[in-house]
C-alpha positions as a Markdown table, in Angstrom:
| # | Residue | x | y | z |
|---|---|---|---|---|
| 1 | Met | -2.4 | -21.1 | -19.1 |
| 2 | Val | -4.1 | -19.0 | -16.3 |
| 3 | Leu | -6.7 | -20.9 | -14.2 |
| 4 | Pro | -9.8 | -18.8 | -13.2 |
| 5 | Leu | -10.1 | -18.0 | -9.4 |
| 6 | Ser | -13.7 | -19.0 | -9.2 |
| 7 | Gly | -15.0 | -22.1 | -7.6 |
| 8 | Pro | -16.7 | -23.7 | -4.7 |
| 9 | Glu | -13.6 | -23.7 | -2.6 |
| 10 | Leu | -13.3 | -19.7 | -3.0 |
| 11 | Ala | -17.1 | -18.9 | -2.1 |
| 12 | Leu | -18.1 | -17.8 | 1.1 |
| 13 | Thr | -21.4 | -18.9 | 2.7 |
| 14 | Pro | -23.8 | -16.2 | 3.9 |
| 15 | Ala | -22.8 | -17.3 | 7.4 |
| 16 | Glu | -18.9 | -16.8 | 6.8 |
| 17 | Ala | -19.5 | -13.6 | 4.9 |
| 18 | Ser | -21.4 | -12.1 | 7.9 |
| 19 | Arg | -18.4 | -12.8 | 10.3 |
| 20 | Pro | -16.1 | -9.7 | 11.0 |
| 21 | Asp | -12.9 | -11.8 | 10.1 |
| 22 | Ala | -14.4 | -13.0 | 6.7 |
| 23 | Thr | -13.4 | -9.9 | 5.0 |
| 24 | Thr | -9.9 | -9.1 | 3.8 |
| 25 | Ser | -8.0 | -7.3 | 6.5 |
| 26 | Ser | -5.8 | -4.3 | 6.0 |
| 27 | Pro | -2.1 | -4.4 | 7.2 |
| 28 | Phe | -3.0 | -1.1 | 8.9 |
| 29 | Ala | -6.0 | -2.5 | 10.8 |
| 30 | Pro | -5.7 | -2.5 | 14.6 |
| 31 | Thr | -5.3 | -5.8 | 16.2 |
| 32 | Glu | -7.6 | -6.8 | 19.1 |
| 33 | Gly | -7.4 | -4.6 | 22.0 |
| 34 | Thr | -5.2 | -1.8 | 20.5 |
| 35 | Ser | -5.9 | 1.5 | 19.2 |
| 36 | Val | -5.1 | 3.1 | 15.9 |
| 37 | Asp | -2.0 | 5.2 | 15.9 |
| 38 | Phe | -2.0 | 7.7 | 13.0 |
| 39 | Ser | 1.9 | 8.3 | 13.2 |
| 40 | Gly | 2.4 | 4.5 | 13.2 |
| 41 | Val | 0.2 | 4.1 | 10.2 |
| 42 | Leu | 2.0 | 7.0 | 8.4 |
| 43 | Glu | 5.4 | 5.6 | 9.3 |
| 44 | Arg | 4.5 | 2.1 | 7.9 |
| 45 | Thr | 3.2 | 3.7 | 4.8 |
| 46 | Val | 6.3 | 5.7 | 4.2 |
| 47 | Asp | 8.5 | 2.6 | 5.0 |
| 48 | Glu | 6.4 | 0.6 | 2.4 |
| 49 | Ala | 6.9 | 3.3 | -0.3 |
| 50 | Asn | 10.6 | 3.3 | 0.5 |
| 51 | Arg | 10.7 | -0.5 | 0.2 |
| 52 | Leu | 8.9 | -0.3 | -3.1 |
| 53 | His | 11.3 | 2.3 | -4.4 |
| 54 | Ala | 14.3 | 0.2 | -3.3 |
| 55 | Val | 12.9 | -3.0 | -5.1 |
| 56 | Ala | 12.1 | -0.9 | -8.3 |
| 57 | Ala | 15.8 | 0.5 | -8.3 |
| 58 | Ala | 17.3 | -3.0 | -7.9 |
| 59 | Lys | 15.2 | -4.3 | -10.6 |
| 60 | Thr | 16.0 | -1.3 | -12.9 |
| 61 | Asp | 19.7 | -1.8 | -12.1 |
| 62 | Ala | 19.6 | -5.4 | -12.8 |
| 63 | Leu | 17.8 | -4.8 | -16.1 |
| 64 | Ala | 20.3 | -2.2 | -17.0 |
| 65 | Arg | 23.4 | -4.5 | -16.2 |
| 66 | Gly | 21.8 | -7.2 | -18.3 |
| 67 | Ala | 21.5 | -9.6 | -15.3 |
| 68 | Ser | 17.7 | -9.7 | -15.7 |
| 69 | Asp | 15.5 | -9.7 | -18.8 |
| 70 | Asp | 12.3 | -9.1 | -16.9 |
| 71 | Leu | 11.2 | -5.9 | -18.5 |
| 72 | His | 7.6 | -6.3 | -17.6 |
| 73 | Gly | 8.3 | -7.0 | -13.9 |
| 74 | Thr | 10.6 | -4.0 | -13.8 |
| 75 | Met | 8.1 | -1.6 | -15.2 |
| 76 | Ile | 5.3 | -2.9 | -12.8 |
| 77 | Ser | 7.7 | -2.4 | -9.9 |
| 78 | Val | 8.6 | 1.2 | -11.1 |
| 79 | Lys | 5.0 | 2.0 | -11.4 |
| 80 | Glu | 4.1 | 0.5 | -8.0 |
| 81 | Ala | 6.8 | 2.7 | -6.5 |
| 82 | Glu | 5.6 | 5.8 | -8.3 |
| 83 | Ile | 2.1 | 5.3 | -7.1 |
| 84 | Ser | 3.2 | 4.8 | -3.6 |
| 85 | Met | 5.2 | 7.9 | -3.7 |
| 86 | Lys | 2.4 | 10.0 | -5.1 |
| 87 | Leu | 0.1 | 8.7 | -2.4 |
| 88 | Val | 2.7 | 9.6 | 0.2 |
| 89 | Gly | 3.0 | 13.1 | -1.3 |
| 90 | Ala | -0.8 | 13.4 | -1.4 |
| 91 | Val | -1.1 | 12.7 | 2.1 |
| 92 | Arg | 1.7 | 15.1 | 3.1 |
| 93 | Asn | 0.0 | 17.8 | 1.1 |
| 94 | Lys | -3.4 | 17.3 | 2.9 |
| 95 | Leu | -1.6 | 17.3 | 6.2 |
| 96 | Leu | -0.1 | 20.7 | 5.4 |
| 97 | Asp | -3.3 | 21.9 | 4.2 |
| 98 | Ala | -5.0 | 20.8 | 7.5 |
| 99 | Phe | -2.1 | 22.5 | 9.5 |
| 100 | His | -2.5 | 25.8 | 7.7 |
| 101 | Glu | -6.2 | 25.7 | 8.1 |
| 102 | Leu | -5.7 | 25.3 | 11.9 |
| 103 | Trp | -3.2 | 27.9 | 11.9 |
| 104 | Arg | -5.6 | 30.4 | 10.4 |
| 105 | Ile | -8.3 | 29.9 | 13.1 |
| 106 | Asn | -8.6 | 32.8 | 15.3 |
| 107 | Leu | -9.3 | 32.1 | 19.0 |
């Protein structure tokens, strides 16, 4: 049985909701006093995609060997890895488009 995630303990009061730290934070958000480094964000994103791919490969291997019977979890891991790799590919393509656009600018 799955319990719902609603209840008074999960609700934010209006005062709490207006605080900047009340929202969910991104793992790529800068910490206090630091600046955003695009190359660092990109590197962490690629590392996370590689990690998801490794997890999916390990789960697929375990399922194929018969060491695991978690087909559902394996398929979810494979799809997560696929989506993250598509995201990395899309970002790469946008960066190349921007580079080519800058290359065509006549000064």
